[in-house]
C-alpha positions in Angstrom: -134.9 60.8 33.5 -136.5 61.1 30.0 -137.5 64.7 30.7 -133.9 65.6 31.8 -132.4 64.0 28.7 -134.7 66.0 26.4 -133.3 69.2 27.9 -129.7 68.0 26.9 -130.5 66.3 23.6 -132.9 67.2 20.8 -133.7 66.4 17.2 -133.9 69.2 14.7 -134.1 69.7 11.0 -131.4 71.6 9.0 -132.7 74.7 7.2 -129.4 76.3 6.1 -125.7 75.2 6.1 -122.5 77.2 5.9 -119.3 75.2 5.1 -116.9 78.1 4.6 -115.3 78.3 8.0 -113.2 76.1 10.3 -116.5 74.5 11.6 -119.7 74.1 9.7 -122.5 76.2 11.0 -126.2 75.7 10.3 -129.6 77.0 11.0 -131.6 74.3 12.8 -135.3 74.0 13.3 -135.5 72.4 16.8 -139.3 72.3 16.7 -139.8 74.8 19.5 -142.7 77.2 19.2 -142.2 80.7 20.7 -145.4 82.8 20.7 -146.9 80.4 18.1 -144.0 80.9 15.7 -141.4 78.1 15.0 -138.0 79.0 16.5 -135.0 78.5 14.3 -131.6 78.4 16.0 -128.9 80.1 13.9 -125.2 79.6 13.9 -125.3 76.1 15.3 -121.9 74.4 15.0 -122.2 71.0 13.2 -119.3 68.8 14.2 -118.3 65.4 12.7 -115.8 62.6 12.9 -112.1 63.4 12.1 -111.1 62.3 8.7 -114.6 62.3 7.2 -116.3 65.4 5.8 -119.7 66.0 4.5 -122.3 68.8 4.0 -125.7 67.4 5.0 -128.5 68.3 2.6 -131.1 70.9 3.6 -133.9 69.0 5.5 -131.5 66.5 7.0 -132.2 65.5 10.7 -129.7 66.9 13.2 -129.1 65.5 16.7 -128.2 68.4 18.9 -126.6 68.5 22.3 -127.6 71.6 24.4 -126.0 73.3 27.3 -128.8 72.9 29.8 -132.1 73.8 28.3 -130.7 76.7 26.2 -131.4 75.9 22.6 -129.2 78.9 21.6 -126.3 76.9 23.0 -126.8 73.8 20.7 -124.1 71.8 18.9 -125.0 69.4 16.1 -123.4 66.1 16.9 -124.9 63.8 14.2 -126.9 64.1 11.0 -129.0 61.8 8.9 -130.9 62.2 5.6 -133.5 59.5 5.3 -134.2 59.7 1.5 -130.5 59.1 0.6 -129.4 56.8 3.3 -128.5 53.4 1.8 -130.3 50.4 3.2 -129.7 46.7 3.5 -126.2 46.7 5.1 -125.3 43.8 7.2 -123.4 43.9 10.6 -119.8 44.8 9.9 -120.5 46.5 6.5 -119.6 50.2 5.9 -120.5 52.7 3.2 -119.6 56.3 2.3 -122.3 57.8 0.2 -123.8 61.1 -1.1 -127.2 62.4 -1.9 -126.8 61.5 -5.6 -126.4 57.8 -4.8 -122.6 57.5 -5.5 -120.9 55.3 -2.9 -117.9 53.4 -1.7 -119.2 50.2 -0.1 -117.2 47.7 2.0 -119.1 44.4 2.6 -118.7 40.7 2.6 -118.4 40.6 -1.2 -115.5 43.1 -1.3 -115.2 46.8 -2.0 -117.4 48.5 -4.6 -117.0 52.1 -5.9 -120.3 53.2 -7.6 -120.0 56.4 -9.6 -123.7 56.3 -10.7 -122.8 57.2 -14.2 -120.5 60.1 -13.2 -116.7 60.4 -13.5 -114.4 58.8 -10.9 -111.0 60.5 -10.7 -107.8 59.9 -8.8 -105.7 63.1 -8.5 -102.4 64.3 -7.2 -100.9 60.8 -6.7 -97.1 60.3 -7.3 -97.9 56.7 -8.3 -100.9 54.5 -8.3 -100.4 50.7 -7.8 -103.0 48.0 -8.2 -102.1 44.7 -6.6 -104.3 41.7 -7.5 -103.9 38.1 -6.5 -105.2 36.8 -9.9 -106.0 39.4 -12.6 -107.2 42.9 -13.4 -110.1 43.1 -15.8 -111.3 46.2 -17.6 -114.7 46.2 -19.2 -114.9 49.4 -21.3 -115.6 50.3 -25.0 -112.2 52.0 -25.2 -109.0 52.6 -23.1 -107.0 55.7 -23.4 -103.5 56.4 -22.2 -101.6 59.7 -22.6 -98.2 58.1 -22.2 -96.5 54.8 -22.9 -97.7 51.4 -21.8 -95.0 49.1 -20.5 -95.4 45.4 -20.1 -93.2 43.2 -17.9 -92.1 46.3 -15.9 -90.7 44.1 -13.1 -88.5 42.0 -15.5 -87.5 42.8 -19.1 -89.7 45.8 -19.9 -91.5 46.0 -23.3 -92.8 49.4 -24.4 -95.9 49.5 -26.5 -94.6 52.7 -28.1 -91.4 51.0 -29.1 -93.4 48.1 -30.6 -95.6 50.6 -32.5 -92.5 52.5 -33.8 -90.9 49.2 -34.9 -94.1 48.2 -36.7 -94.4 51.5 -38.6 -90.7 51.5 -39.5 -90.5 47.9 -40.8 -90.5 47.3 -44.6 -90.9 44.3 -46.8 -88.5 43.7 -49.7 -89.1 41.6 -52.8 -92.9 42.4 -53.0 -94.3 42.7 -56.5 -97.2 44.9 -57.4 -100.5 43.4 -58.3 -102.3 40.5 -56.5 -99.1 39.0 -55.0 -98.8 38.9 -51.3 -95.8 38.8 -49.1 -95.1 35.8 -46.9 -95.6 36.0 -43.2 -92.7 36.4 -40.8 -90.0 33.7 -40.8 -91.0 31.0 -38.3 -88.2 29.3 -36.4 -88.8 25.7 -35.6 
């Protein structure tokens, strides 16, 4: 039985990858020696799960399915790259990762997006909504916004731009030059 399975399935190592067509194609070293020379299988389709795309790094392991014992009729059905594979996941956890260590991790503690010091960008969204049950906290040395910031958007909206414009336009009357200071705003009891 084991001998029969080894004619259908094999483990190889990716040597080249082409991601330009409708199906990835790679050159796979399947470990076969032909006349004392290692045989590389060219143009091997590498298929993956719908909705998830990746380009495995050169040197990644490739599980191939073969038509009979013909290595030329191989299809890559799974890949793995041991040096970059995250470890320590628990049953039920999931992670999307790359060779640089960036990841989106779903585990018992929640969801973590780790950019490993690189940028994280959301593009081409008509709207982005963050719904939190308690609060949203931003820890950053600065926050930039190219447009207006509106508070109480679901009730009586308050525009930060309008508040800034009102502050810049306001004047104090009855102020004398010198060391005198104006009083604060009128306080209503």
